[in-house]
C-alpha positions, 0 to 999 in steps of 0.5 A: 492474528491480524495482519497490515498491507501497504500497497505502494507505487513502485518508484517511476510509475506515474501517480496522478492521483497523488499529482492531484492531491499535490495540487489541490494541497498547493492551492489550499494554501499548504505550502512546503509540499514536495509531492504526494504519492497516493497508496493502500492499506488493508487490514486482515484478520486470520485463524491461522496461528502459524506465522510462518503459514501466515506470511506465506497465505498473505503472501499469496494474497497479494501476489494474487489479488490485493497487489499488481505486482507489476506497478505496485510493492506492498509490505506486510506486517503481522502482529 
C-alpha cells in the first residue's frame, strides 16, 4: 500500500522560506504572486494491507516524527 503525506505550516506560523521564494519570484519578473508557503511531501510504501491499520500507523508516524504538530498540519492519502 502506498501513502502520500503532505505537511504544511499552520496558518499564522511565519514562513521565512516561503517569503524568500516569494521575493525571488518577484525579482525574477514573475508578477501576480500574492504569497508563497512552503511545505514537505513524503511517499511511504507500506506492507500493511488493512487500510484502517495503515491509517493508524501513518498517523502515529506523523505525530511522532514526520510532522511537528505544534506548528504543522498533515494530510494522509492512501492508495
